[in-house]
C-alpha positions in Angstrom: 42.8 -96.5 -34.8 40.3 -97.1 -32.0 40.7 -94.5 -29.2 40.4 -95.4 -25.5 37.9 -92.8 -24.1 37.1 -92.0 -20.5 33.8 -90.1 -20.2 33.1 -87.5 -17.4 29.5 -86.2 -17.2 26.5 -86.0 -14.9 23.2 -84.6 -16.1 20.8 -85.5 -19.0 22.6 -83.0 -21.3 25.6 -85.4 -21.4 23.6 -88.5 -22.3 23.6 -88.1 -26.1 27.4 -87.7 -26.1 27.8 -90.9 -24.1 25.4 -92.7 -26.4 27.3 -91.5 -29.5 30.6 -92.7 -28.1 29.2 -96.0 -27.0 27.8 -96.6 -30.5 31.1 -95.6 -32.3 34.2 -97.6 -33.1 35.9 -96.1 -30.1 36.1 -97.8 -26.7 34.6 -96.1 -23.7 36.8 -97.5 -20.9 35.1 -95.9 -18.0 32.8 -93.2 -16.7 33.2 -90.5 -14.1 30.1 -88.9 -12.7 29.2 -87.1 -9.5 28.1 -89.0 -6.4 24.4 -89.9 -5.9 22.5 -87.0 -4.6 19.2 -86.7 -2.6 16.3 -86.1 -4.9 12.5 -86.1 -5.0 10.1 -85.6 -2.1 11.6 -88.4 -0.1 15.1 -87.0 -0.6 16.4 -90.5 -1.4 19.9 -90.8 -3.0 19.5 -90.9 -6.8 22.0 -91.8 -9.5 22.8 -89.3 -12.1 21.5 -89.6 -15.6 25.0 -90.6 -16.8 25.4 -93.2 -14.1 22.1 -94.8 -15.2 23.2 -94.7 -18.9 26.6 -96.1 -18.1 24.8 -99.1 -16.4 22.9 -99.6 -19.6 26.1 -100.0 -21.5 27.7 -102.0 -18.7 30.6 -99.5 -18.3 32.8 -99.1 -15.2 31.7 -96.1 -13.1 33.7 -94.0 -10.6 32.0 -91.3 -8.4 34.7 -89.3 -6.6 33.6 -86.3 -4.5 36.7 -84.5 -5.9 39.5 -85.4 -8.2 42.5 -84.0 -6.3 44.0 -87.0 -4.5 45.7 -90.1 -5.9 43.0 -92.3 -4.5 40.2 -90.2 -6.2 42.1 -90.4 -9.5 42.9 -94.1 -9.2 40.0 -95.4 -11.4 40.7 -92.9 -14.1 44.4 -93.7 -14.2 43.7 -97.4 -14.3 41.5 -97.0 -17.4 44.6 -95.5 -19.3 42.5 -93.3 -21.6 43.9 -91.7 -24.8 41.4 -88.9 -24.3 38.9 -87.8 -21.7 35.6 -86.4 -22.9 34.0 -84.0 -20.4 30.3 -82.9 -20.7 28.7 -81.0 -17.8 30.6 -83.1 -15.3 30.4 -80.5 -12.5 33.8 -81.0 -11.0 37.0 -79.1 -11.9 39.8 -81.3 -13.4 43.1 -80.5 -11.7 46.2 -80.0 -13.9 47.6 -83.5 -13.4 44.3 -84.9 -14.7 44.2 -82.6 -17.7 47.7 -83.8 -18.6 46.9 -87.5 -18.0 45.5 -88.6 -21.4 48.0 -88.4 -24.3 45.4 -86.5 -26.5 44.2 -84.2 -23.7 40.7 -83.6 -22.4 37.8 -82.5 -24.7 34.7 -80.6 -23.5 31.4 -80.0 -25.1 30.3 -76.5 -24.2 26.8 -75.1 -24.9 27.7 -71.6 -26.2 29.8 -69.9 -28.9 32.9 -69.3 -26.9 34.2 -66.9 -25.6 30.6 -65.8 -25.0 29.0 -67.4 -22.0 31.8 -69.2 -20.3 30.5 -70.9 -17.1 27.7 -73.0 -15.7 24.5 -71.8 -17.3 25.2 -70.7 -20.9 21.8 -71.8 -22.3 19.8 -69.8 -19.8 22.0 -66.8 -19.9 21.9 -66.6 -23.7 18.1 -66.5 -23.7 18.0 -64.0 -20.9 20.3 -61.7 -22.7 18.2 -61.8 -25.8 20.9 -63.3 -28.0 19.9 -64.1 -31.6 22.0 -67.2 -31.6 24.1 -69.6 -29.5 25.6 -73.0 -30.3 28.1 -75.6 -29.2 31.9 -75.7 -29.1 34.2 -78.6 -28.8 37.3 -77.3 -26.9 40.4 -78.7 -25.3 40.2 -78.2 -21.6 42.9 -76.2 -19.8 43.2 -74.8 -16.2 41.1 -71.7 -16.8 37.3 -71.6 -16.8 36.2 -72.6 -20.4 39.3 -70.8 -21.8 40.7 -73.6 -23.9 41.3 -73.5 -27.6 38.3 -74.6 -29.8 38.3 -77.5 -32.3 34.8 -77.0 -33.6 31.9 -74.5 -33.3 28.4 -74.8 -34.6 25.9 -71.9 -34.3 22.2 -72.4 -33.6 19.5 -69.6 -33.9 17.5 -68.7 -30.8 13.9 -68.2 -31.9 11.4 -65.8 -30.3 9.7 -68.7 -28.6 12.7 -70.9 -27.9 12.8 -72.3 -24.3 15.8 -73.5 -22.4 14.3 -77.0 -22.5 14.2 -76.9 -26.3 17.6 -75.5 -26.7 19.0 -78.0 -24.2 17.9 -80.9 -26.3 19.0 -79.4 -29.6 22.5 -78.5 -28.3 23.0 -81.8 -26.5 22.4 -83.7 -29.8 24.4 -81.3 -31.9 27.3 -81.5 -29.4 27.4 -85.3 -29.7 27.6 -85.1 -33.5 30.4 -82.5 -33.4 32.3 -84.5 -30.8 32.5 -87.6 -33.0 33.6 -85.5 -36.0 36.3 -83.8 -33.9 37.6 -87.1 -32.6 37.9 -88.3 -36.2 40.0 -85.3 -37.1 42.1 -85.7 -34.0 42.6 -89.4 -34.8 43.7 -88.4 -38.4 46.0 -85.7 -37.1 44.1 -83.0 -39.0 42.4 -81.3 -36.0 43.2 -77.7 -35.4 42.5 -76.1 -32.0 42.0 -72.3 -32.4 42.7 -70.1 -29.4 39.7 -68.1 -28.2 39.7 -64.4 -28.9 40.4 -62.1 -26.0 37.4 -59.9 -26.8 33.8 -60.8 -26.3 34.2 -62.8 -23.1 31.1 -63.1 -21.0 30.3 -65.3 -18.0 27.2 -67.4 -17.3 26.8 -67.9 -13.5 24.9 -70.8 -12.1 21.1 -70.2 -12.0 19.5 -69.7 -8.6 15.9 -70.1 -7.7 15.8 -66.4 -6.9 16.6 -65.6 -10.5 13.2 -66.8 -11.5 11.3 -64.2 -9.4 9.4 -61.9 -11.8 9.6 -58.1 -11.3 6.6 -56.7 -13.1 8.2 -53.3 -13.2 10.6 -54.7 -15.9 10.1 -54.6 -19.6 7.6 -57.2 -21.0 10.3 -58.5 -23.4 12.7 -59.0 -20.5 10.1 -60.9 -18.6 9.3 -63.0 -21.6 12.9 -64.0 -21.9 13.0 -64.8 -18.2 10.0 -67.2 -18.6 11.7 -69.0 -21.6 15.1 -69.1 -20.0 13.8 -70.8 -16.8 11.6 -73.4 -18.5 11.9 -76.2 -17.2 13.9 -75.0 -14.1 13.5 -73.2 -11.8 10.4 -71.8 -13.7 9.6 -68.1 -13.6 7.3 -67.3 -10.7 5.1 -64.6 -9.2 2.4 -64.4 -6.6 -1.3 -64.5 -7.0 -3.5 -63.9 -4.0 -0.6 -64.7 -1.8 0.1 -68.1 -3.5 2.9 -69.0 -5.8 2.1 -68.8 -9.5 4.5 -70.2 -12.1 4.6 -69.1 -15.7 5.6 -71.7 -18.2 5.1 -69.8 -21.5 4.6 -66.1 -22.2 5.3 -63.6 -24.9 5.7 -59.8 -25.1 3.0 -58.4 -27.3 2.2 -55.1 -28.8 -0.1 -53.3 -26.4 -0.5 -50.4 -24.0 -1.1 -51.1 -20.3 -2.4 -47.5 -20.0 -2.3 -46.4 -16.4 -2.6 -49.8 -14.9 0.1 -50.6 -12.4 2.6 -53.4 -13.3 1.3 -56.9 -12.5 -2.3 -55.9 -13.2 -4.2 -58.6 -15.2 -5.8 -56.8 -18.1 -8.0 -59.7 -19.3 -8.1 -62.5 -21.9 -7.1 -61.7 -25.5 -6.6 -64.2 -28.2 -6.3 -67.1 -25.7 -3.7 -65.4 -23.6 -3.8 -63.6 -20.3 -2.5 -60.1 -20.7 -0.6 -58.6 -17.8 0.6 -55.0 -17.5 4.4 -54.6 -17.2 6.7 -51.6 -16.4 6.8 -51.2 -20.2 4.5 -53.1 -22.5 2.2 -56.1 -22.0 3.0 -59.8 -21.4 0.7 -62.4 -22.9 0.7 -65.4 -20.6 -0.2 -68.7 -22.3 0.5 -71.4 -19.7 0.7 -71.1 -15.9 0.5 -73.2 -12.8 -0.7 -72.4 -9.3 1.1 -74.1 -6.4 0.1 -77.7 -5.8 -1.8 -77.9 -9.1 -0.9 -78.9 -12.7 0.1 -76.4 -15.4 -3.0 -75.2 -17.4 -3.7 -73.0 -20.3 -4.5 -69.3 -19.7 -8.1 -70.0 -20.8 -8.5 -72.7 -18.2 -6.9 -70.5 -15.5 -9.2 -67.6 -16.4 -12.3 -69.8 -16.2 -11.4 -70.7 -12.6 -10.6 -67.1 -11.5 -12.4 -63.8 -11.2 -10.2 -61.6 -13.4 -11.4 -58.1 -12.6 -9.1 -56.6 -10.0 -6.6 -59.5 -10.2 -3.0 -58.6 -9.8 0.2 -60.5 -9.9 2.9 -59.5 -7.4 
């Protein structure tokens, strides 16, 4: 049986799922996405990644500011979906919308629930030093990511894994798991398992202020911060009063001695070593404000390293 599917999503993370559904035997009857937002230096209104992809497939698109009124829900109701698939939509679905499709609303969530419920599970997992994360396909209910789980697939987090890399991996994996879950739901063999009450953590939305480096911290913690905020908002410090962004860095074995945190110790093995509150950070790629990102070697060739300190 072909399912009538309404899709709700906004950013690039949701694109593989829409692609998978559009290439399946199911019928995508319409797409909900957030209204166009100002973007870029000119702050011109820009369509979301999902709106652009929906245009490619010639799908109906609705962009309500909220979904609370009958008028805002009109398009969704007119599509008469069997199921609504929600992927990083960014709006809360009220109870009457959750109850609208006969098979409920499914969500792809980028963590192993109940760990990291909320807006930024990928970044928070890296920041916390988790060894693994993954994707869950769950049925949405009124609580924040509290619904029962149909499928869960773990993914290891490597010592050099960035949020950008994990984002791509989990978005593709989530699309695959979604199609398999829909097959089981269609066949009547899907089982939604309630989430355990222990192990709940929350992943608040990332703010630009989260990316500010405190050199008094442990080198391993700063390394996780650099990886978690690549590609946004990018971990940053100050160098000679100017903004300096760190794109890749690793904690290494080393002793900063009596050097104060933030002191540049020199170049070692192609990386710029910086003293931390505990340990040493090896910076591999960085970017001064208004310039392109460069390797540590190129940065060192353009700077006088003795006495240089990041703040």
